[in-house]
N, C-alpha and C positions, 0 to 999 in steps of 0.2 A: 460825779461827787465821790470822794474817797471815803470808804467806810472807816469810821474811827469812833471811839467812845467819847472823844472830845472834839470840839469845833476848832481848836487851835491848829494851825498848819505845821506846828513843830513842837517837839518835846525833847527832854533829856532823860536818859535812863542811867541811873547811877547804881552800880553793883559790882559784880566780880566775874572774872573769867577763870575757869578751872580746866586743866589738862591732866589726864591720868592715863599713863601707858600700862597696859595689862600684859603684853607679850611682845617680844621674847623676854623682856625684863620689866620689872615694875618701876614706875617713877611717877611722881605727882607734884604739881605746883599750882598755885592760884595767886591772883593779884587783883587789886582794886582797879576798876576802870569806870568810865562813863562814855556814853555814845549819844550822838544827836540823831533824832528821828524827824526828818523834814520832808515836806511836800516839795518835790523838785521844782515845781512851778513857782513856789512861794519863797525860794531861797533869797532872791534879791530883796524882797519885802521884809523878810525876817532880819536880814543883815542891816537894813535901814532902821528897823525898830530897835535892835540891840546894839548899843554903842560898843560893846566888847566883842562883837562878832562881825568879821569882815567877809565879803564875798569877792574872791579873786583879788584880794589885796591883803597886805599885812595888818594884823591886829593881834590882840591878846589871844583870841580864838579866831579861826577863819576856816572857810570852806572854799576850795579851789576846784574849778571844773577840770583842770589838768591832772588832778589826782585820781580821776575816775574815767570810766568809759574809754574813749579813744585816746585819752591823755594828751590831747593836742591843744587844750584850752577852749575848745568849742563847747557850746551849750549842751547840757546833757539830754534835754528833752528830745531833740531831733534824733540823736543817737539811739535813745531808748525806743522811740517809735520805730526806727528802722530795724533794730534788733528783734523786737517783738513781732513786727510785721513779717520778717523773714522766717520766724518760727511758726507762722500761721495765725497769729492774733491780729485783731484790728487795732494796730499800734496807736494811731492818732486818737482813738476814743478812750484809751486807758488813762488812768491817773497813776502817778508813780511816787512812791515814798522811799527814801533812802535812810538806812540805818548805818552809821559810820562814825569813826573817830574824827574829831575836828583837828585841824592844825593847832598847836599851842606854841605861841611865839614863832610861828613860821615853820614848825617841824611836825611831821606826822608819818607814821607807818601803820597801814591798815592790813593786818593779815586777812581779814574778811570784812567786806562791806556787803550789805544785802539790800536789794531793791524789791519792794512789794508792789505788784502791778494790780490795780483795781479796775473792774468793769464799771460802766456808767451806773449800773444798778447797785453799786457798792460791794459786790462780791469780789473775792480775791481770785484773779485769773491765773497768775503765775508768779514765780519768784526767780530772781536772777542773783546768783551767788558770785561775787567778784572776789577772787582769791589772789593774793600776792605772796611772793617769797622774798627773802632778804637779798636775793641776787638781782632784784629790779624787774623780774618777770611778773606778768599778770595773765590770768585766764579766768573765764566766767563759765558758769553752768546755768542754763535756763531750763527750769523744770516746771511743768504745769501743775496747777492745783485742781483737784477733782471738782467739777462744777456741782456735784451733788453732795459735797461735804457739808454736814449740818453746821450752821453758824456757831462759833464759839468752841468747836472741837479742835483738837490738835491737827496740825498739818503734818502729814507723814510722807516723806519722799526718799528717793534713793538715786544714786548715779554711780557709774564706774569712775574711778579716779583717772584723770587724764593729764595732770599737771604736777610737776615736781615741786614739792613744798619744803621738804627737809632732808638733809643727808642721812637722817636716821629713820626715815619712813619708807616703807615699800611702795613701789609704783603699782604693782598688780594688786589693787585693793578696791573696795567698794565703800562709798559713804552712805550712811543712813541718817536722814534728818528728821527731827521731831521738834516742832516749834509752834508757837501760838502767835497770832497777830498781836503786835504790841498794843497794850491797853494800860491798865493800872500797873501791870507787871510785865516784865520782859522775860521770856524763857526760850532759849535756843539750845538744843542738844544735838550733837553730831557724834555718831559712832562710826569707827572705821573697822571693816572686816577684811581679813586676808584668808582665802580658802575657807570661808565660812566661820572663821574664828575671830572673835572680837579682840582687837589689838589696841584700840585707842578710844577714849571717851573725852570729849571736849564740850564745855557748856558755858553759856553766858546768861546770867540772871541780873535783874535790876528792878528798881522801883522808879516810877515816873515822877519827874519834876517839871515845873514850868520852864519853858525856854525863854528866859529873860536875863537881864543884866545881873539881877540879884543872885540867881542860881549860878550863873557863870562865874561871878566873883567868888562865891563860896567854894566852888569846885576848883578854882585856880589855887586857892589856899589849901584845900584838903587833898588835892591830887596834883601837886606841883610837878610840872614837866612830865606828865603822864605818858605822852606819846614817845618821848625819849626813853623812858623807863621800860616801855613795851619792848623796844628793840634790845635794850640791855638785858632784859629778862630772857628773851629768846636765846641770845648768845650764851648767857650764863647757864641756862638749862641745857643747851647743847654741849657745853663743856662738861657738865655733870654727867650727862649721858655717855659721853666719850670715856670719862673716867670709870664709868660702870661697865664699860665693855660693849657698848652698842655698836652694831655693825654699820660701817660707813658705806653709803651708796652713792655712786657717781652721779653727778648732776646730768639730767637729760634736757634736751632743748624743749621749749614750750610747744604746744600744738601749733600747726600752721594757721589754723583758724582761731581768732581770739575768743570765740564763744562756742561751747558745746551745746547743741540743741537736743532736746528730748521731745518726741512727738506729743501732740495734744492728747492723743489716745493712750499714752503710757499710763498704766494704772500704778498707783503707789502700792508699796508692799511693806 
């Protein structure tokens, strides 16, 4: 059973994404977004219940298996079980929930999708961060959650950066994550450090809505073509950074392994 403050297998989080660069130059932007938070096992049933949401087919909104994981269209559950098992977890016993942007009219770009993996007792076992860049590359980081973390307290994690995201970001950097399990509110905070100096802050916040046709229809009106606007915003802000004099960094190849694993004994800091 997956721990959640609601019995529903899915929800919507409507809110904002904010990015703020602190060094070597200052720059800030934010925009409205919404994400789906779904039990991976329940995606087909959710899509059957919601007429405006398709699974592996075109609809006003849709979730496609080929947008995630191995990106070959195969079901996500076996892939997640294998990834978590290779990291030392009992993958088949875990429950998985995915926080991600849906396709809108067939189009999506997800800079970051997050899988929350839950033990049978409802405790959070680990988090898989699935990161994309605008060049079509993808890489994931699987980081354990401390088993003795008091329920309801923030999840604090860190990892070394291994994947090229932006031509204006350093590769020799470290990510620090601070987030809470999605409940009535969504709160995700990511800080990037270079040589111990904080250079970037990014966050996503949101309020929980029911995942149903009524909410989806309202969001289509209030957030028209949101996923297309995400890509447009990324390129617009890159142009603004270039105009400010941001240093361009040559694109590097993604890591040979699709997932960077961190040991179950790694202590968060």
